[in-house]
MIRO-618293 format. One record per residue (C-alpha): x, y, z; chain. Coordinates in pm, 1 decimal, padded with zeros to 6 digits, always signed. Each point is the difference from the previous one (the first is absolute). Layout:
# MIRO-618293
         u         v         w  mol
         X         Y         Z    A
...
This chain:
# MIRO-618293
         u         v         w  mol
  +00000.0  +00000.0  +00000.0    A
  +00279.3  +00241.6  +00085.1    A
  +00177.1  -00070.9  -00328.3    A
  -00326.5  +00054.4  -00186.0    A
  -00037.4  +00336.5  +00171.7    A
  +00355.5  +00090.7  -00101.3    A
  -00069.7  -00100.3  -00361.4    A
  -00319.0  +00208.2  -00021.2    A
  +00171.8  +00298.0  +00165.5    A
  +00297.4  -00020.4  -00240.9    A
  -00232.3  +00000.4  -00302.0    A
  -00187.1  +00302.0  +00135.2    A
  +00326.6  +00171.3  +00093.6    A
  +00142.2  -00036.5  -00351.8    A
  -00305.2  +00172.8  -00144.2    A
  +00044.9  +00273.4  +00258.3    A
  +00368.4  +00043.8  -00091.0    A
  -00086.2  +00025.9  -00369.1    A
  -00264.9  +00259.1  +00080.4    A
  +00246.0  +00203.9  +00207.5    A
  +00275.2  -00007.3  -00260.2    A
  -00192.2  +00047.3  -00322.2    A
  -00328.7  +00179.7  +00067.7    A
  -00066.2  +00369.1  +00063.4    A
  -00015.3  -00034.4  +00377.2    A
  +00083.1  +00306.7  +00207.3    A
  +00349.2  -00019.4  +00150.7    A
  -00134.8  +00036.9  +00354.3    A
  -00216.4  -00307.8  -00050.8    A
  +00296.9  -00186.0  -00150.3    A
  +00205.8  +00064.5  +00313.6    A
  -00276.8  -00129.8  +00227.0    A
  -00076.2  -00307.2  -00209.9    A
  +00368.8  -00087.8  -00048.1    A
  +00065.5  +00011.6  +00374.9    A
  -00310.1  -00212.1  +00065.2    A
  +00115.6  -00260.9  -00252.4    A
  +00344.8  -00013.4  +00158.8    A
  -00155.6  -00057.3  +00343.2    A
  -00225.4  -00272.5  -00142.1    A
  +00299.6  -00167.5  -00166.7    A
  +00172.6  -00019.1  +00339.2    A
  -00314.5  -00156.4  +00143.1    A
  -00001.0  -00261.0  -00279.9    A
  +00361.3  -00089.8  +00084.0    A
  -00092.7  -00064.9  +00360.0    A
  -00303.7  -00199.4  -00108.7    A
  +00214.4  -00208.0  -00236.1    A
  +00250.0  -00064.0  +00281.8    A
  -00285.7  -00149.3  +00199.4    A
  -00078.7  -00224.2  -00295.5    A
  +00361.8  -00111.8  -00026.0    A
  +00004.9  -00085.5  +00368.4    A
  -00315.7  -00208.8  -00031.7    A
  +00093.8  -00371.8  -00013.7    A
  -00293.3  -00074.1  -00232.3    A
  +00170.2  +00196.2  -00281.3    A
  +00313.8  -00213.9  +00001.0    A
  -00144.5  -00260.6  -00238.7    A
  -00275.7  -00067.5  -00249.4    A
  -00210.6  +00261.4  -00184.6    A
  +00061.3  +00256.2  +00273.7    A
  +00373.9  -00026.3  -00063.9    A
  -00050.0  +00077.9  -00369.8    A
  -00228.7  +00291.6  +00083.9    A
  +00258.1  +00127.8  +00248.2    A
  +00266.5  +00005.4  -00274.0    A
  -00228.2  +00181.1  -00242.0    A
  -00106.5  +00249.0  +00265.6    A
  +00363.1  +00068.3  +00089.5    A
  +00090.1  +00067.1  -00365.8    A
  -00305.2  +00224.8  -00040.8    A
  +00088.8  +00187.5  +00317.4    A
  +00359.4  +00060.5  -00118.3    A
  -00127.2  +00127.8  -00334.8    A
  -00259.5  +00216.2  +00172.9    A
  +00263.6  +00152.5  +00228.0    A
  +00199.0  +00095.0  -00312.0    A
  -00313.4  +00177.2  -00127.6    A
  -00042.2  +00175.3  +00333.4    A
  +00359.4  +00121.0  -00017.1    A
  -00079.6  +00191.8  -00318.8    A
  -00226.1  +00227.2  +00205.1    A
  +00202.1  +00297.6  +00119.7    A
  -00191.0  +00209.6  +00255.5    A
  +00275.5  +00264.5  -00010.5    A
  -00053.0  +00045.7  -00373.6    A
  -00374.6  +00022.1  +00054.0    A
  +00060.3  +00256.5  +00276.0    A
  +00205.5  +00206.8  -00246.1    A
  -00281.6  -00032.5  -00254.3    A
  -00244.7  +00117.3  +00268.2    A
  +00220.8  +00303.9  +00070.2    A
  +00007.2  +00083.7  -00372.4    A
  -00377.8  -00037.1  -00028.8    A
  -00054.9  +00231.0  +00297.2    A
  +00242.6  +00260.3  -00135.3    A
  -00179.8  -00002.1  -00334.0    A
  -00350.2  +00008.9  +00146.1    A
  +00075.3  +00272.6  +00254.9    A
  +00195.8  +00205.8  -00252.4    A
  -00272.4  -00019.3  -00264.2    A
  -00326.5  -00006.2  +00194.6    A
  +00085.7  +00199.9  +00311.1    A
  +00252.4  +00252.7  -00129.1    A
  +00007.5  +00048.2  -00378.3    A
  -00369.7  -00021.8  -00090.8    A
  -00119.5  +00227.4  +00285.2    A
  +00262.0  +00258.4  -00102.2    A
  -00105.5  -00017.2  -00365.2    A
  -00367.0  +00033.7  +00098.4    A
  +00074.8  +00322.9  +00187.1    A
  +00246.7  +00128.7  -00259.4    A
  -00257.1  -00042.9  -00277.5    A
  -00238.2  +00227.2  +00188.7    A
  +00273.9  +00264.3  +00027.3    A
  +00106.8  -00026.5  -00363.6    A
  -00357.8  +00000.1  -00132.2    A
  -00087.4  +00320.6  +00184.2    A
  +00110.3  +00310.1  -00193.9    A
  +00245.8  +00235.6  +00164.3    A
  -00136.9  +00313.1  +00163.3    A
  +00057.0  +00314.7  -00204.2    A
  +00255.5  +00208.9  +00192.7    A
  -00119.1  +00344.4  +00108.2    A
  +00347.2  +00135.8  +00066.9    A
  +00366.0  -00076.1  -00058.3    A
  +00036.5  -00132.3  +00355.7    A
  -00309.0  -00214.0  -00045.7    A
  +00151.8  -00137.8  -00320.5    A
  +00320.8  -00080.0  +00188.4    A
  -00198.2  -00192.0  +00262.8    A
  -00175.3  -00201.5  -00270.9    A
  +00333.6  -00071.2  -00167.5    A
  +00140.9  -00127.1  +00331.1    A
  -00302.0  -00228.0  +00037.8    A
  +00061.0  -00133.5  -00350.5    A
  +00367.3  -00065.3  +00079.1    A
  -00096.5  -00184.2  +00318.9    A
  -00248.0  -00213.2  -00193.2    A
  +00267.4  -00077.0  -00260.6    A
  +00236.2  -00112.9  +00278.1    A
  -00273.9  -00228.3  +00133.1    A
  -00035.2  -00141.5  -00350.2    A
  +00372.4  -00082.6  -00008.8    A
  -00032.5  -00180.6  +00334.7    A
  -00299.2  -00192.6  -00132.8    A
  +00203.2  -00095.8  -00307.8    A
  +00259.3  -00161.2  +00228.2    A
  -00280.0  -00183.6  +00181.2    A
  -00134.0  -00120.7  -00333.7    A
  +00346.4  -00136.7  -00081.7    A
  +00018.3  -00184.2  +00333.8    A
  -00344.5  -00153.1  -00051.1    A
  +00104.6  -00107.2  -00348.3    A
  +00311.7  -00168.0  +00139.9    A
  -00208.3  -00173.5  +00268.1    A
  -00231.4  -00134.9  -00270.4    A
  +00296.5  -00156.8  -00180.8    A
  +00092.8  -00188.9  +00317.7    A
  -00344.4  -00159.7  +00036.2    A
  -00006.6  -00379.8  -00010.1    A
  -00336.7  -00003.1  -00178.8    A
  -00255.8  +00240.0  -00145.5    A
  +00263.9  +00210.3  -00176.6    A
  -00215.3  +00061.1  -00307.4    A
  -00292.8  +00128.7  +00206.2    A
  +00235.9  +00211.9  +00209.9    A
  +00162.6  +00151.7  -00308.4    A
  -00342.1  +00082.2  -00145.0    A
  -00096.5  +00176.0  +00322.3    A
  +00322.9  +00198.9  -00003.2    A
  -00046.5  +00096.4  -00364.5    A
  -00347.5  +00136.5  +00077.6    A
  +00145.0  +00219.2  +00275.4    A
  +00297.0  +00098.6  -00216.2    A
  -00235.0  +00141.5  -00264.9    A
  -00181.6  +00203.6  +00266.3    A
  +00332.5  +00113.6  +00146.4    A
  +00134.9  +00119.7  -00336.2    A
  -00295.7  +00234.7  -00046.0    A
  +00053.3  +00144.0  +00347.4    A
  +00373.8  +00040.5  -00057.5    A
  -00059.6  +00174.8  -00332.3    A
  -00245.6  +00242.8  +00159.8    A
  +00239.9  +00068.6  +00288.8    A
  +00291.6  +00077.5  -00232.8    A
  -00213.1  +00220.7  -00225.5    A
  -00132.4  +00200.1  +00294.1    A
  +00345.2  +00071.0  +00141.3    A
  +00120.6  +00113.4  -00341.2    A
  -00303.3  +00218.4  -00069.9    A
  +00002.2  +00162.6  +00345.0    A
  +00371.1  +00079.1  -00021.9    A
  -00054.8  +00146.5  -00345.0    A
  -00286.6  +00207.1  +00136.2    A
  +00218.1  +00135.3  +00281.9    A
  +00274.5  +00094.0  -00245.4    A
  -00247.5  +00180.4  -00229.2    A
  -00168.9  +00165.0  +00296.0    A
  +00333.9  +00130.2  +00122.3    A
  +00089.3  +00122.5  -00349.5    A
  -00333.1  +00177.3  -00025.5    A
  +00052.4  +00165.0  +00338.8    A
  +00349.8  +00118.0  -00097.9    A
  -00131.5  +00124.3  -00334.8    A
  -00269.8  +00197.5  +00175.9    A
  +00257.2  +00160.5  +00226.4    A
  +00245.3  +00077.3  -00280.8    A
  -00203.3  +00093.9  -00306.1    A
  -00360.1  +00018.0  +00110.0    A
  -00081.9  -00361.6  -00099.6    A
  +00132.9  -00100.4  -00339.5    A
  -00243.7  -00210.2  -00203.6    A
  +00232.7  -00299.4  -00052.4    A
  +00037.8  -00096.3  +00370.4    A
  -00370.2  +00059.7  +00046.2    A
  -00086.5  -00222.7  -00295.3    A
  +00229.3  -00279.8  +00124.8    A
  -00144.7  +00028.8  +00349.9    A
  -00356.7  -00028.0  -00124.7    A
  +00092.5  -00312.4  -00199.3    A
  +00133.8  -00165.8  +00312.8    A
  -00281.1  +00119.7  +00218.6    A
């Protein structure tokens, strides 16, 4: 009976090992299941030792079954040894880095940044007001550069995934397209606001020097 239990458990365990190694199981679950299988394999060894010590298995059909069970147990242990909980733990770390980076950091930032970039800039009412707006645009552009680094880290994390790389890359590409629009808007705004400040200053100097020449005024109005 004990040897029958070992045989049934080995058959079930092999299916479990195959599932762990070759299916899209989350790394955290792989760690748990691999450790459970290793503990069960130790239990089977102890159970088999009891069978070996049983005098009834020294001869006859039980002796043959004991030999077969021993061979199956050795082969099964070799299968168990292919399970590396440390590798699965590393996979789990990579999965968490990707998920946290994408879902909890990058996407929320992009959601907020889209709101900012979709809202038109306030028309400045004075040169100082224009300078404040320009500083806000520069700050937003710096945030965009930080987000670009985050995007790169998430991309690298996706490449380290043990499974689901295609889905992960598709998710990143969706966010990359959104990010590019934000980055383009941020760069354009900094450039246009700086140009406006330059023209505004030229217009002010022109007004002081020659009672407002038409060329600086025309250039200012184009920027404004």
